C-alpha positions in Angstrom: -63.9 12.6 64.5 -65.4 15.0 67.3 -63.8 14.3 71.0 -65.9 15.0 73.9 -63.3 17.6 75.3 -64.5 19.9 71.6 -67.4 18.8 69.7 -67.4 16.0 71.0 -90.3 8.9 55.7 -88.1 6.3 55.1 -89.7 5.2 51.4 -93.1 3.9 50.7 -96.9 5.1 51.7 -96.9 3.9 55.4 -94.5 2.1 57.6 -94.9 -0.2 60.3 -92.8 -1.3 63.0 -92.0 -5.4 62.8 -89.5 -7.1 65.4 -87.5 -9.9 63.8 -85.1 -12.1 66.6 -84.9 -8.8 68.2 -84.0 -6.1 65.8 -85.9 -3.2 65.3 -86.7 -3.0 61.0 -89.2 -0.9 59.4 -91.0 -2.3 56.4 -92.7 -0.5 54.0 -96.6 -1.0 53.9 -97.1 -0.4 50.1 -98.3 -3.4 48.5 -96.9 -3.0 45.4 -93.3 -3.0 46.2 -91.9 -6.4 47.9 -90.4 -4.9 51.4 -86.3 -5.7 50.1 -85.4 -8.0 47.4 -82.2 -9.9 50.1 -84.4 -11.6 51.6 -82.3 -14.2 51.9 -79.1 -12.5 52.9 -78.0 -13.3 56.8 -75.9 -9.7 56.1 -77.2 -6.4 56.3 -77.7 -5.3 52.7 -79.6 -2.9 50.8 -82.3 -2.6 48.4 -81.8 0.6 46.7 -81.9 3.8 49.1 -83.1 1.4 51.6 -81.0 -0.9 54.4 -82.6 -4.5 54.1 -81.6 -7.1 56.7 -84.0 -10.3 56.6 -86.1 -9.8 54.1 -87.4 -6.2 55.7 -86.2 -2.5 55.7 -84.0 -1.3 58.5 -83.8 2.1 59.7 -79.7 2.1 61.3 -80.9 4.3 64.7 -77.9 4.5 67.2 -74.9 6.4 68.6 -71.5 6.0 68.7 -69.2 5.2 71.4 -65.7 7.4 71.9 -63.4 5.8 74.8 -60.0 7.7 73.5 -57.1 5.0 74.7 -59.2 2.6 76.6 -59.4 -0.2 73.7 -55.8 -0.9 74.8 -57.1 -2.3 78.1 -57.7 -5.7 78.8 -60.8 -4.8 81.1 -62.7 -2.8 78.4 -65.4 -5.3 78.0 -67.0 -3.7 81.4 -67.2 -0.4 79.4 -68.6 -2.1 76.3 -71.0 -4.1 78.2 -71.8 -0.4 79.7 -72.7 1.1 76.2 -74.9 -1.9 74.8 -77.3 -1.6 78.4 -77.3 1.7 77.7 -78.0 1.3 74.1 -81.0 -0.8 74.6 -82.1 1.7 77.0 -82.5 4.6 74.9 -84.0 2.3 72.2 -81.4 2.2 69.8 -80.4 -0.4 67.4 -76.9 0.3 66.5 -73.2 1.5 67.9 -70.7 2.8 66.1 -67.4 2.1 67.1 -65.1 4.9 67.0 -61.4 6.1 67.5 -60.3 2.7 68.5 -56.0 3.4 67.6 -55.1 6.6 68.0 -52.2 8.7 68.7 -50.7 6.7 72.0 -51.2 2.9 69.7 -48.1 1.5 69.3 -49.2 -0.9 66.9 -52.9 -1.7 65.2 -52.1 -5.0 65.2 -52.1 -4.7 69.3 -54.0 -8.1 69.9 -55.7 -6.8 72.8 -57.8 -4.2 70.9 -58.9 -6.3 68.3 -59.9 -8.9 71.2 -62.5 -6.1 72.3 -63.7 -5.1 69.0 -64.8 -8.9 68.5 -66.2 -8.8 72.3 -68.6 -5.8 71.0 -69.3 -7.6 67.6 -70.3 -10.8 69.7 -72.0 -9.1 72.3 -73.6 -6.5 70.0 -75.2 -10.0 68.3 -76.4 -11.7 71.6 -78.0 -8.6 72.1 -79.8 -7.8 68.7 -77.6 -4.5 68.1 -75.8 -3.5 65.0 -72.2 -2.8 64.6 -70.0 0.1 62.6 -66.5 -0.2 62.3 -65.0 3.5 62.1 -62.0 3.4 60.0 -61.1 7.0 60.7 -59.3 5.9 63.7 -57.0 4.3 61.4 -56.5 7.5 59.4 -56.2 9.3 62.9 -53.4 6.3 63.8 -51.7 7.2 60.6 -51.3 10.8 61.1 -49.6 10.0 64.5 -47.1 8.4 62.9 -46.6 10.8 60.2 -47.8 8.4 57.5 -49.7 9.5 54.5 -53.2 9.1 55.5 -54.5 9.6 51.9 -51.8 6.9 50.1 -54.2 3.7 49.6 -51.1 1.7 50.0 -50.9 2.4 53.6 -54.0 0.9 54.1 -53.9 -2.4 52.6 -52.4 -4.2 55.1 -55.3 -2.8 57.7 -58.3 -3.4 55.1 -57.2 -6.8 54.7 -56.8 -7.7 58.4 -60.1 -6.2 59.1 -62.0 -7.6 56.1 -60.7 -11.4 56.4 -61.6 -10.8 60.5 -65.4 -9.8 60.3 -66.5 -11.0 56.8 -69.0 -13.3 58.6 -69.9 -10.6 61.5 -73.6 -10.7 61.3 -73.9 -7.8 63.2 -71.5 -5.4 61.2 -74.1 -3.6 59.7 -70.8 -1.5 57.6 -67.6 -0.4 57.1 -66.9 3.2 57.4 -63.9 4.1 55.4 -62.2 7.4 56.4 -65.3 10.3 58.2 -64.2 13.5 58.3 -61.7 13.2 55.1 -59.4 16.6 54.9 -61.2 18.7 52.8 -58.7 19.7 49.5 -59.6 23.5 50.6 -58.6 23.3 54.2 -55.0 24.1 55.8 -55.0 20.5 57.0 -51.4 19.2 56.6 -52.4 16.0 55.4 -55.1 17.6 52.4 -54.5 16.1 48.9 -56.6 17.2 46.0 -60.0 16.1 45.2 -58.7 13.6 42.3 -56.2 12.2 45.0 -59.1 11.6 47.2 -61.4 10.0 44.3 -58.2 7.8 43.7 -58.2 6.6 47.7 -61.6 5.8 48.0 -61.6 3.9 44.8 -59.0 1.9 45.8 -59.5 1.2 49.2 -63.3 0.3 48.8 -62.0 -2.4 46.1 -59.4 -3.7 48.5 -61.8 -3.9 51.4 -64.6 -5.1 49.4 -62.3 -7.9 48.1 -61.1 -8.9 51.9 -64.5 -9.1 53.3 -65.5 -11.6 50.3 -68.6 -8.7 49.4 -70.5 -9.6 52.4 -71.1 -6.0 53.8 -71.7 -2.4 52.8 -68.9 -0.2 52.6 -69.5 3.8 53.8 -67.0 6.5 53.0 -67.6 7.6 56.5 -69.0 11.0 57.3 -68.1 14.0 55.1 -68.1 17.3 56.6 -68.6 20.6 55.6 -69.7 19.7 52.2 -71.6 23.2 52.0 -68.5 25.0 52.4 -66.9 24.9 49.7 -64.6 21.6 51.1 -63.3 21.0 47.6 -64.5 17.3 48.3 -66.3 15.5 45.2 -68.6 13.8 47.0 -71.0 13.0 43.7 -68.1 11.2 42.1 -66.7 9.4 45.4 -70.0 8.2 46.6 -71.0 6.9 43.2 -68.0 4.6 43.8 -68.9 0.8 43.0 -67.9 -0.4 46.0 -69.0 2.8 48.0 -72.9 1.4 48.8 -73.4 3.9 51.9 -73.6 7.6 51.4 -72.8 9.5 54.7 -72.2 12.8 56.6 -71.8 14.5 59.6 -74.0 17.9 60.9 -72.8 20.0 63.9 -73.2 23.1 62.0 -76.2 24.9 60.7 -74.9 24.7 57.0 -74.1 20.9 57.7 -77.6 20.3 59.0 -79.0 22.0 55.6 -77.2 20.1 53.4 -78.9 16.7 54.5 -81.8 16.8 52.4 -79.2 17.4 49.9 -77.5 14.5 50.5 -80.5 12.0 50.9 -82.3 13.6 47.6 -79.0 12.1 45.8 -78.5 9.4 47.1 -82.1 7.9 46.9 -81.7 9.2 43.3 -78.8 7.2 42.9 -80.3 4.1 44.8 -77.5 4.2 47.7 -78.3 4.5 51.6 -77.9 7.6 52.9 -76.4 8.0 57.0 -76.3 10.8 59.1 -73.5 9.3 60.7 -72.5 11.9 63.5 -74.7 14.7 64.9 -74.7 16.8 68.3 -75.0 19.1 70.5 -73.5 20.0 74.1 -74.4 19.4 77.6 -73.9 23.3 78.0 -76.8 24.3 75.4 -79.1 22.6 78.4 -80.9 19.4 78.8 -84.3 20.6 77.6 -82.9 23.2 74.7 -81.0 19.8 73.3 -83.5 17.8 73.7 -85.3 20.2 71.3 -82.7 20.1 69.1 -82.1 16.4 69.2 -85.9 16.0 68.0 -85.5 18.7 65.2 -82.7 16.7 63.9 -84.5 13.2 63.8 -87.7 15.3 62.3 -85.4 16.7 59.3 -83.8 12.7 59.2 -87.6 11.6 58.7 -88.7 14.2 56.5 -85.4 13.5 54.3 -85.6 9.8 54.3 -82.4 9.0 55.8 -81.6 5.3 56.0 -79.8 5.6 59.8 -79.1 8.0 61.8 -76.4 8.4 64.7 -75.2 10.5 67.2 -72.4 11.5 68.7 -72.1 10.1 71.7 -73.3 7.4 74.0 -71.5 8.1 77.4 -71.0 8.7 80.9 -69.9 12.1 80.7 -71.3 15.0 82.6 -69.8 18.3 81.8 -70.8 21.3 79.8 -68.6 20.7 76.5 -69.3 17.0 76.9 -71.4 15.2 74.3 -72.2 12.4 76.1 -75.9 11.6 76.4 -77.0 10.0 79.6 -78.8 9.4 82.7 -77.7 12.8 84.1 -79.6 14.2 80.6 -82.8 12.8 81.0 -84.9 15.6 79.1 -82.5 14.6 76.0 -82.3 10.7 76.2 -86.5 10.9 76.2 -86.0 12.7 72.8 -83.9 9.5 72.0 -86.2 7.1 72.9 -89.2 9.0 71.5 -87.6 8.9 68.1 -86.7 5.6 67.7 -88.4 3.5 65.1 
């Protein structure tokens, strides 16, 4: 994940916007193809490369909410309320919860953390928003404890806990397992081989699928640097049976150029692809940054991406910050204009 201090056409011939129970969905107007096969599910599912909700195609359009060390505070609900308000003002339909665990977390079982996550899930449902839960937070927790983060055995208790807790949550779009996985060809001290990564994602996705009862979709979490000889066997990992959603991050030009490659592969495999993080610093200037956002949104539309999430929705006003808020009005307007 990119902390703020350092970096922090849909399928079918024609698309039409439909409002169903307040959620923004996008339905194919091609009369030869039903909107979605999973018309009766109360959860977000997929029909090939499209997300589906209540029988219609859903395009996830959202932002991360990063706030380090705050999930352990009982008054964090007020910040959650402010993010939900900002998300609605930005015309978003998805919030991605990131870094709810970190090096300062003494115990991932901390009941205050999970009470805050429950509050986010419940408030999102009431305000017609979807939630993505990013388990890279747990990987960071393991790294801080110097516990092997890519040993599936170290994830079992956590995944069973979370899967059971949110198996019936209607606002949960999907789980994201381990965004920005350490690349085998990197210098990350926790890196493992490509074969070990494949085993890791197979076992943890199987464990989570069982714990959740198969109700919700599962993503690897966005991979980074795939275009830069990372050594991540992304196609083999994305093809795993319980990896339903493919995802990448795109902070560099090379990563943005690779979006179309992953989108084409995912469409052929019948799996939704989400650009799960991208962003630009405020130091670019509001006008330039607005154009950069617009260019990424256009790229995603042309590639047939099923979801687009930017980093980050938050209150910061600083050159190195990636936050979008009322202090960056042109960037905010670009986001509003691109909303489905």
